[in-house]
C-alpha positions, -999 to +999 in steps of 0.1 A: +000+000+000+013+035-009+015+059+021-003+092+015+018+119-002+007+154-011+000+159-048+010+190-068+003+202-103+025+195-133+034+216-164+018+207-197+042+214-226+078+200-227+104+227-234+124+223-265+156+227-246+169+234-211+202+238-193+196+207-171+172+177-171+167+161-136+153+126-138+135+115-107+114+137-084+121+122-050+136+144-023+171+144-039+160+152-075+135+179-062+162+195-040+187+195-068+162+211-092+153+237-066+190+246-061+198+246-098+169+271-103+182+293-075+215+294-094+197+307-125+196+275-146+166+264-167+155+230-155+131+202-165+122+178-137+110+145-151+091+119-130+076+086-143+050+086-115+044+115-091+065+136-068+078+118-037+058+086-044+085+060-038+111+059-010+109+097-004+074+092+012+081+057+026+110+065+049+110+070+087+112+108+085+143+111+106+166+140+100+198+130+119+235+135+122+236+109+150+253+077+140+261+087+104+290+073+085+319+098+089+316+106+052+280+116+055+284+138+085+292+170+065+260+165+044+240+157+075+251+188+093+245+210+062+210+194+058+200+201+094+208+237+089+188+238+057+158+219+072+157+245+099+153+274+074+132+258+046+099+266+062+105+303+059+125+301+027+097+284+007+067+295+027+055+259+034+055+236+064+076+204+057+068+191+092+104+197+104+108+199+141+141+199+159+131+175+186+162+153+189+171+117+184+176+092+212+191+057+210+190+033+239+205-001+245+210-030+269+244-040+253+276-027+268+295-032+236+270-012+216+271+016+242+309+017+240+307+019+202+283+048+204+307+066+228+336+061+203+314+075+176+303+105+197+340+113+205+349+112+168+319+131+157+326+159+182+357+167+161+332+173+132+310+196+153+283+171+160+275+172+197+259+140+209+256+131+246+260+098+263+233+090+288+233+068+319+206+043+328+191+069+351+191+096+324+174+072+300+148+063+326+142+100+331+135+106+294+114+074+290+095+072+323+068+049+310+093+022+297+094-011+315+127-021+298+160-020+316+181+002+294+217+005+306+223+038+287+219+057+255+230+084+232+211+116+224+215+144+198+192+173+207+200+192+175+186+164+153+150+164+141+122+149+122+101+159+092+070+146+074+079+125+043+043+130+029+049+167+027+086+175+022+093+165-015+060+179-028+064+212-009+100+216-022+089+207-058+062+234-056+088+259-045+110+248-074+082+254-099+078+289-085+114+295-094+108+284-130+115+246-129+092+228-153+078+196-137+064+167-157+048+139-138+036+106-153+063+113-179+090+086-180+125+094-192+132+065-216+169+073-222+196+096-234+208+107-268+244+115-272+267+132-296+305+129-297+305+112-263+284+139-246+248+143-236+227+158-263+191+152-253+167+132-230+140+112-247+108+110-227+075+093-234+061+126-244+090+138-266+126+150-267+143+177-246+176+190-258+202+195-230+239+192-223+235+182-186+215+154-169+212+145-133+198+110-127+182+108-092+163+077-099+167+058-067+159+021-072+156+026-109+191+042-115+210+009-122+186-001-149+187+033-166+225+034-164+228-001-178+208+009-209+237+033-216+265+009-208+273+024-174+278+000-144+262+011-112+264-013-083+232-011-062+213-036-042+176-034-034+164-039+002+127-037+008+119-021+042+085-021+060+072+008+081+038+018+094+020+045+112+001+039+144-032+052+157-030+082+179-010+075+211+006+092+241+039+110+233+067+087+246+090+112+229+084+142+207+114+133+185+128+099+173+137+069+194+159+039+184+161+007+203+177-027+194+143-039+182+120-010+171+125+025+160+098+052+163+093+088+152+066+111+166+042+123+138+023+155+135-010+136+134-005+123+170+008+088+162+042+073+154+060+060+124+074+026+134+098+001+119+120-027+131+157-018+133+178-033+104+150-056+093+140-060+057+141-082+026+170-085+003+158-095-032+182-116-052+183-103-087+207-106-117+222-072-107+226-083-071+245-114-082+266-093-107+277-070-079+279-096-051+316-092-045+314-055-038+285-060-014+299-090+005+315-071+034+283-051+042+262-082+036+281-102+062+277-074+086+239-071+082+227-105+069+213-118+102+184-093+102+176-097+065+152-121+048+166-133+014+141-138-014+143-144-051+134-110-067+105-120-088+087-086-085+119-069-098+125-094-126+091-084-140+099-047-142+127-031-124+155-054-135+140-067-167+162-063-198+191-040-205+179-025-238+148-010-252+140+013-281+136+049-272+105+052-294+086+025-275+073+018-240+101+015-215+102-004-181+097+029-164+063+033-179+052-002-170+057+005-133+048+041-125+052+037-088+073+009-072+049-002-044+061-035-028+038-051-002+046-045+035+057-075+056+028-076+081+046-101+103+071-073+110+043-049+118+028-073+143+062-079+159+068-042+163+034-036+178+039-064+203+072-049+213+057-015+218+027-028+238+050-048+261+075-020+266+050+008+274+018+003+294+004+035+280+005+020+245-016-011+253-043+000+229-021+011+201-028-002+166-016+000+130-034+027+110-015+020+078+015-001+066+037+002+036+070-009+021+097+009+001+126-002-020+159+012-007+187+018-032+219+007-014+256+010-024+282-015-012+295+009+014+261+025+022+275+059+011+256+077-018+269+085-052+267+122-060+290+126-089+298+132-125+302+100-146+334+106-166+325+080-193+296+103-205+302+140-205+273+159-189+259+129-171+257+130-133+243+107-106+227+113-072+216+079-060+224+050-037+214+068-005+210+035+013+180+046+035+196+079+045+184+101+016+155+119+033+174+133+062+204+145+041+182+153+011+184+191+011+222+193+012+226+163-011+205+180-037+226+212-032+258+192-037+244+176-069+234+210-082+269+224-074+285+196-094+262+199-123+267+237-124+304+235-120+303+255-088+323+251-056+307+222-038+289+228-005+310+199+011+339+179-001+325+157-029+353+131-030+337+105-007+306+104-030+325+099-063+311+074-087+345+060-097+351+044-063+324+018-072+340+007-104+377+014-103+387-014-079+388+008-048+386-014-017+352-004-002+348-006+036+316-021+051+288+003+059+301+026+085+269+042+098+256+030+132 
């Protein structure tokens, strides 16, 4: 089931030519289009379904620095600053509230790992605090669980995935971005090794610069043009609860469940690290790159043969640009939620908090998470094809770091000084034999 997401209007007539075409109107593509327009570039934003309909509206809604891989911390810090000002800048409420993130544990080793991370992150101006058992009990007075300690970052926050990408897309349109929903980008036309045009189902747009922010679809699009992009697809389940007492006004992570307070009075809930890894031809093709992170996380994953993806997402590497593409056959990737995980999470919450005895599931959904071997995104030019850029592989972290990730992508496309060091996000690391470390985020 698709979670609700605000809908906005599209433009009607494709432009003959623009400076930049952005493919994919999730939070990353929308933010990039917005920042490109602020820089004065003409932009066409192309979306096969509708704005924010896939993972950008299916995530947990956490906006955090806490626990990020060290390479992501600069983007996370920049994004928190942007989240805090977007309400006034675009004149719309994205649901952002700086209410903090709290993690708790019963495992001394995990607590020690958090303390090491907090000490390292402090050198990067992220101020997370270690909490004693008594301090955790003070923050969660209704809990019946014996937490031995925790980590808290008061400057972190939360936002509403159903609102954020559409509100930012509407702001981008006011700056002149042309938005085309239900309009798939079928592929690229090139001339002398450089981008010349994007072919959509409605026609051709001439351009010399393309940013692909296609999430789970990016590997398939790239393969059509002979570009390798190692990504794995993990399906994660989340749900929103009925209205409930506020255990916390921010986000809470435990070894089992993770919750985020919602503006509607309930919680968004998921089980930590749990999901389904779909085995697909691409997954097997890139198995060597993913092996270190797979070994690290396999215990919490279900492994399934990826039949849903073979029928659409991963089907075929070639199609004619004048005929229907795979992107038109699946407008919105909408996997079924794992209801066993929903029931497990509800049982945990009811057992842990007497005040939640009557809590229920109001709506459940699943999303397909585009993951790289090191769980660090690709925000980069692709040297093999002049004018082609990627912003993908956000590995479940894209929503929170979306505003600054979009800004970084816009900087790179425009040839401007990047908002943060772009080296950790380079595409080449995935294909040039660089030894990739396992996922470093906590």
